[in-house]
C-alpha positions as CSV (number, residue, x, y, z in Angstrom):
1,M,92.7,4.0,4.2
2,A,94.1,3.3,7.7
3,R,90.9,1.8,8.8
4,H,90.9,-0.6,5.8
5,A,94.5,-1.6,6.5
6,L,93.5,-2.3,10.1
7,V,90.7,-4.5,9.0
8,G,93.0,-6.3,6.7
9,D,95.5,-7.0,9.4
10,L,92.8,-8.4,11.7
11,R,91.6,-10.7,8.9
12,E,95.1,-11.9,8.1
13,A,95.8,-12.6,11.8
14,Y,92.5,-14.5,12.1
15,L,93.3,-16.6,9.0
16,R,96.8,-17.4,10.4
17,G,95.1,-19.2,13.3
18,K,93.9,-16.6,15.9
19,S,90.8,-17.7,17.7
20,R,87.3,-16.2,17.3
21,W,87.5,-14.9,20.9
22,W,90.7,-13.0,20.0
23,Y,89.3,-11.6,16.8
24,W,86.1,-10.3,18.4
25,G,88.0,-9.0,21.4
26,Q,90.2,-6.9,19.0
27,V,87.2,-5.7,17.1
28,I,85.4,-4.5,20.3
29,T,88.6,-2.8,21.5
30,I,89.0,-1.0,18.2
31,M,85.4,0.1,18.2
32,A,85.7,1.5,21.8
33,M,88.9,3.3,21.0
34,H,87.5,5.0,17.9
35,A,83.9,5.6,19.2
36,G,82.3,8.9,18.4
37,H,83.0,12.5,19.3
38,P,85.5,13.7,22.0
39,G,82.9,14.2,24.6
40,R,81.8,10.5,24.6
41,H,84.5,9.4,27.0
42,R,83.3,12.0,29.5
43,V,79.7,10.7,29.1
44,I,80.8,7.1,29.7
45,W,82.9,7.9,32.8
46,S,80.2,10.2,34.2
47,S,77.6,7.4,33.7
48,L,79.8,4.8,35.4
49,A,80.6,7.1,38.3
50,A,77.0,8.0,38.8
51,S,75.9,4.3,38.7
52,A,78.6,3.3,41.1
53,A,77.5,6.1,43.6
54,I,73.9,5.0,43.4
55,V,74.9,1.3,44.1
56,V,76.6,2.5,47.2
57,V,73.6,4.6,48.3
58,L,71.3,1.6,47.7
59,E,73.5,-0.6,49.9
60,L,73.4,1.8,52.8
61,P,70.4,0.2,54.6
62,S,72.5,-2.9,55.1
63,R,75.5,-1.1,56.4
64,G,74.8,-2.3,60.0
65,F,75.2,-6.0,58.9
66,I,78.3,-5.2,56.9
67,A,80.0,-3.2,59.6
68,A,79.4,-6.0,62.2
69,A,81.1,-8.6,60.0
70,D,84.8,-9.4,59.5
71,W,86.5,-8.1,56.4
72,G,86.0,-11.2,54.3
73,S,82.3,-11.6,55.1
74,A,81.8,-7.8,54.7
75,L,83.3,-7.9,51.2
76,L,81.1,-10.9,50.3
77,M,78.0,-9.2,51.6
78,M,78.7,-6.0,49.6
79,L,79.1,-8.1,46.4
80,Y,75.9,-10.0,47.1
81,L,74.0,-6.7,47.3
82,V,75.3,-5.5,43.9
83,P,72.8,-7.5,41.7
84,S,69.8,-6.0,43.5
85,A,71.1,-2.5,43.1
86,L,72.3,-2.6,39.5
87,P,68.9,-2.8,37.8
88,V,67.8,0.4,39.6
89,A,71.2,2.1,39.5
90,L,72.2,1.7,35.8
91,P,69.2,3.4,34.1
92,I,69.4,6.4,36.6
93,G,73.2,6.5,36.5
94,L,73.3,6.4,32.7
95,T,70.7,9.3,32.5
96,V,72.4,11.4,35.1
97,G,75.9,10.7,33.7
98,T,74.9,11.5,30.2
99,S,73.4,14.8,31.2
100,W,76.5,15.7,33.2
101,G,78.9,14.6,30.4
102,L,77.1,16.6,27.8
103,G,77.6,19.8,29.9
104,D,75.8,22.9,28.6
105,R,75.2,21.4,25.1
106,S,71.8,20.4,24.0
107,V,71.5,17.5,21.6
108,R,69.2,16.5,18.8
109,R,66.6,13.9,19.9
110,R,67.0,10.9,17.7
111,V,65.9,7.3,18.1
112,S,68.5,5.3,16.3
113,P,68.5,1.5,15.8
114,A,71.5,1.3,18.1
115,F,69.6,3.2,20.8
116,L,66.6,0.9,20.5
117,M,68.9,-2.2,20.6
118,A,70.6,-0.9,23.7
119,V,67.2,-0.4,25.5
120,V,66.1,-3.9,24.5
121,V,69.4,-5.4,25.8
122,C,69.1,-3.5,29.0
123,V,65.5,-4.7,29.6
124,A,66.4,-8.3,28.9
125,A,69.5,-8.1,31.2
126,S,67.5,-6.4,33.9
127,F,64.7,-9.0,33.7
128,A,67.1,-11.9,34.0
129,T,68.8,-10.2,36.9
130,V,65.7,-9.5,39.0
131,A,64.1,-12.9,38.0
132,W,66.9,-15.2,39.0
133,V,70.2,-13.5,40.0
134,V,68.8,-11.2,42.7
135,P,66.9,-13.9,44.6
136,A,70.1,-16.1,44.7
137,S,72.3,-13.2,45.8
138,N,69.8,-12.0,48.4
139,Q,69.7,-15.5,49.9
140,A,73.5,-15.7,49.9
141,F,73.6,-12.4,51.8
142,R,71.1,-13.7,54.4
143,V,73.0,-17.0,54.8
144,T,76.3,-15.0,55.3
145,V,74.5,-12.9,58.0
146,A,72.4,-15.5,59.8
147,G,73.7,-18.9,58.8
148,P,72.4,-21.7,56.4
149,E,69.2,-22.3,58.4
150,V,67.7,-19.0,57.5
151,L,64.4,-19.3,55.6
152,R,63.8,-17.5,52.3
153,G,61.6,-14.4,52.1
154,A,59.7,-12.9,49.2
155,N,62.8,-11.2,47.8
156,E,64.6,-14.6,47.8
157,L,62.1,-16.3,45.6
158,S,62.6,-16.3,41.8
159,L,59.9,-14.9,39.6
160,P,58.7,-18.4,38.4
161,E,58.4,-19.3,42.1
162,L,56.6,-16.0,43.0
163,R,54.1,-16.0,40.2
164,P,51.8,-18.9,41.4
165,L,51.8,-17.4,44.9
166,V,50.7,-14.0,43.6
167,V,48.6,-14.7,40.5
168,D,47.1,-18.1,41.4
169,H,47.2,-17.5,45.2
170,A,48.8,-20.9,45.8
171,A,49.8,-22.0,49.2
172,P,53.4,-20.7,50.1
173,P,56.1,-23.3,50.5
174,M,57.2,-24.5,54.0
175,T,60.7,-22.9,53.4
176,L,59.2,-19.4,53.2
177,G,59.6,-17.2,56.2
178,A,56.6,-16.2,58.2
179,S,57.2,-12.4,57.6
180,S,56.4,-12.8,53.9
181,D,52.7,-12.2,53.8
182,Q,50.6,-11.8,50.6
183,W,51.2,-8.1,50.3
184,H,55.0,-8.5,50.4
185,L,54.9,-11.4,48.0
186,A,52.8,-9.3,45.5
187,L,55.1,-6.2,46.0
188,S,58.2,-8.3,45.3
189,Y,56.6,-9.8,42.1
190,Y,55.2,-6.5,40.6
191,G,58.2,-4.5,41.8
192,R,60.6,-6.7,39.9
193,L,58.5,-6.4,36.8
194,A,58.5,-2.6,37.2
195,V,62.3,-2.5,37.7
196,A,62.8,-4.6,34.6
197,C,60.9,-2.0,32.6
198,E,62.8,0.9,34.1
199,P,65.3,1.2,31.2
200,I,62.4,1.9,28.8
201,V,61.0,4.6,31.1
202,F,64.3,6.3,31.6
203,A,65.2,6.0,27.9
204,G,62.0,7.9,27.0
205,F,62.7,10.5,29.7
206,A,66.3,10.9,28.4
207,L,65.0,11.5,24.9
208,V,62.5,14.1,26.2
209,V,65.0,16.1,28.2
210,A,67.8,15.8,25.5
211,G,66.9,19.1,24.0
212,V,66.6,21.0,27.3
213,A,69.4,23.5,28.1
214,G,72.4,21.9,29.8
215,R,72.1,23.1,33.4
216,K,68.4,22.9,33.5
217,R,68.5,19.4,32.1
218,L,71.1,18.2,34.6
219,A,69.1,19.7,37.5
220,L,65.9,18.0,36.3
221,V,67.6,14.6,35.8
222,V,69.4,14.7,39.2
223,A,66.1,15.6,40.9
224,V,64.3,12.7,39.2
225,G,67.1,10.3,40.1
226,C,67.1,11.4,43.8
227,A,63.3,11.1,43.9
228,F,63.5,7.6,42.4
229,I,66.2,6.4,44.8
230,G,64.4,8.0,47.8
231,Y,61.2,6.2,46.8
232,V,63.0,2.8,46.5
233,L,64.6,3.2,49.9
234,T,61.6,4.6,51.9
235,G,58.4,4.6,49.9
236,P,57.0,1.0,49.8
237,P,56.8,0.3,53.5
238,T,54.9,3.5,54.1
239,L,52.3,2.7,51.4
240,R,51.1,-0.6,52.7
241,H,47.4,0.5,52.6
242,F,47.6,0.7,48.8
243,S,47.6,-2.1,46.3
244,P,51.1,-3.6,45.9
245,M,50.8,-3.3,42.1
246,V,50.2,0.5,42.4
247,V,53.1,0.8,44.9
248,A,55.4,-1.1,42.5
249,W,54.5,0.8,39.3
250,L,54.1,4.3,40.8
251,P,57.6,5.6,40.1
252,N,57.5,4.5,36.5
253,A,54.1,5.9,36.0
254,A,55.1,9.2,37.6
255,L,58.2,9.5,35.3
256,V,56.1,8.7,32.2
257,L,53.7,11.4,33.2
258,L,56.5,13.9,33.8
259,S,58.0,13.1,30.4
260,L,54.7,13.7,28.7
261,V,54.3,17.1,30.5
262,I,57.9,18.1,29.5
263,E,57.3,17.1,25.9
264,W,54.0,18.9,25.8
265,S,55.6,22.0,27.3
266,S,58.4,21.9,24.8
267,S,56.0,21.5,21.9
268,M,53.9,24.4,23.0
269,R,57.0,26.6,23.3
270,D,58.1,25.6,19.8
271,I,54.6,26.5,18.4
272,R,54.1,29.8,20.1
273,P,56.6,31.9,18.1
274,H,54.9,30.8,14.9
275,Q,51.5,32.0,15.9
276,P,50.4,35.3,14.3
277,S,50.4,38.3,16.6
């Protein structure tokens, strides 16, 4: 009854002249306040904290530039680095934070429409970020460090600009830095596509490990997250003798393989007690 009364009050206020922005803001606020079981807030805060920590770790390679700048420029540089870190940090942070927030509980694996919609939205947002936002923020970071004359590199080109250079082997523009050879151009192109698909890979992994016992699940998820971050920070430069497509998609492929192995192991464990002795 209270819920129906609240809906009626919102509708009455909207009909009295409140804007659509006000109305939907109230709806979203009410949904957030009444969302789910008591442990959901712990899951949300754990996911946000894990994602924020991963963003900080991914920004560490640039700490020398940030430390050498004044406070205003340092703050700007840290903000410019956030878009490139978020598409990697959020899927890992959400998976780690959810496992931590659930504690020792195991949950039933269920693919709901809301879950699928969340994955689709994350993929779309991640693709838009790596395609257009990240190149612009990277170039802004470079300009802050080296001045407006600095040339763009592979990571400062948008995906529509990268595609003809990688797929069609078109001649690079004059504004492209000399350090961006064909291998780095291809790695940047395929790497961004792989990062955009990362929410799908981690969503599947999260579903697979959902039924694992709490501490074992958390240890597994943290280990995978650390391996993913370690590869992003140190892996590609050491694998230059491999195809850039292989280097870019290797973490996702490895996580898919691990998920299949865990799923197969769980299914075998479920079947074994039912076999006749």
